[in-house]
N, C-alpha and C positions, 0 to 999 in steps of 0.2 A: 506837481506836474513834472518837475525836474527828476525826482526820484523814479517816477514811472518810466521816463525816457531812458535813464541809466539802466534800469532793470530790463527794459526791452533790448537795449544794446547788448547787455551781458547774455541774455537769452539767445539773441541772434548769433553772437560769437560762439556760444556753446553748440549751436546747431550747425554753423558753417565750418569752423576750424577743423573738426575731425575729417571732413571730406576734402580738405585742401592739403593734407600732409604729403601726398604724393607729388604735389606741384612745387615742393620746396627748392628743387634744383633749377627751376626756371627763374630768369631775372625778374619776371613780373612779381613773383612771390619769394623774395630772398629770405624772408624770416616769417614763419608762421608758428605761433605758439598759442596755448590756451588763454594766455593773459593778454597777448597783443596780436592784433591783426594789422599788419603793415603792408601797404601796397606801394611798390616802387613807382615813382612818378614817370619813369621812362615809358614811352608809348611802344606799342608792338612793332610799328614799322622801323623804329630805331633799334630795338632790341634784336629783331630778327631780319634785318636788312640783308638781302643776298649779296655775297661777295664775289661770285663768279657767274658767268652766263649759265653754267650748269645748275646753279642754285635757284634761278628764276623759274617760277612755275606759272602756267597759264598764259605765257607769251612766247610760245615755241616758235611761231612764225617770225616774230621780231628778232628773237635771239638767233635763229639760224641765218637770217639775212645779215645781221650785223657780224656774226662770226665769219661768214663767207667774205664779207667786205674787208674785215681785218686780215684774214688769211691771204687774200689776193692783193692786199694793199690798195684797194679801190675805195677809199673813204672820201666822203664828200666833205666840204669845208664847213657845213652846218647841218644839223639834224633837228627836226621838230618832233617832239614826243607829245602826243595829245591823247586824252582819255579821261575817264572818271577818276575820282580820288581813290588812291590805294591800289592802282594797277601797276605800279612799279616804274613810273616814268623817270623819277629822279634816281632811283636805284640803277636802272639800266644806263642812264647817262653817266653815272659814276663808274660803273663797270667798263663802259666804252672809253671813258677818259683814262682809266687805268691801262687798258690795252693800248691806247694811242701813245701814252707817255712811256710805256715800258718796251715798246716794239724796237728791236735792234739793240737793246742795252745788254750789258753783261748781267748774268742772273742775280748776283748779289745786289747790285744797284736797282735792278728791276723789282726785286722783292721788297726792298726798302721803300721805293716809290709807291708800289701797290699798297703797302701797309699805311703809308701816309695818306693815300687817297681814301682808303677805308676809314681812317680815323678823322678825316676832314682837315688834315694839317698840311697837305701838299701845297707847296708854294706855286707850282705851275698849274694848279686847278683852282680857278676862281669861281666860287658858287655865290650867286647873288639872289636874294629874295626880292623879286620885283614887286611883291605886294607891299613891302615897307620901303623900298628904294625905287619909287616909281616915277620920280620927276626927271626933268631934262637935265638938271644939275648932276644927279646921280649917274645918268648915262654919259654925260660929258666926262665925269671922273673916270668911268669905266673906259671910255675911248682913249683917254690920256694914258691909262695903264696898258692898253693894247700894244703900244709902240715899243715897249720893253721886251727884250729877248727872254726866252725861258731860262731858268737857272739850272735845273738838274736834267731835264729831259730835252728831247729834240723839238717839242712843240708845247704850246700852252693851250689849255682847255677852259672854256667859259661855260658854266652851267647857269642858265637864267631860269630860275624857278618862278612859276606864276607869271609868265611873261604877258598874259592877257591883262594884267593889272597896270601895265605901263600907261602913262598918259600918251595922247596922240603925238605930241612933240617928241617925247622921249623915244617912242617906237619908231618914228620917222628917222631920228638921228641914228638909232641903232641899226635900222634897215640900211641906211646909206653906208654905214661902216661895214656891214656884212657884205654888201655888194662890191665894195672896194677890195 
């Protein structure tokens, strides 16, 4: 039984690999050879996350509204991005955070902060996964961190991913903080 499985896998590799050689330059298929078929564990949304508003596709109405708000300096204190999975909610939030943090800074520092936001290492951008940090204690910890001033930029940005997963108490505590 095991020998038949190995033979099937080898036959499948021989059938698939020749058709994948043109995809070698993509991060999804960094190494394709006749003996090894290796798929990179990085998902598509991480490998191809848009870095600027111009890179975002399918959300032109959202992008133009946010670009105008940034250009005119009429940004609200909170934004709620809602929609189905894979529509770019977190990506647009990161791009908006990058614009907010780099507005009015010298170009060298602005590029450095934008790169940090893209890499997810920016100190002034706090991204929270509410699906795993959904309790009142997690939100209280967040509220305690809000009182500290930003380090590099003029503002701090909080991205709360999967906010619908928060418990009722946590959501009420967060809402009270947003209202203040």
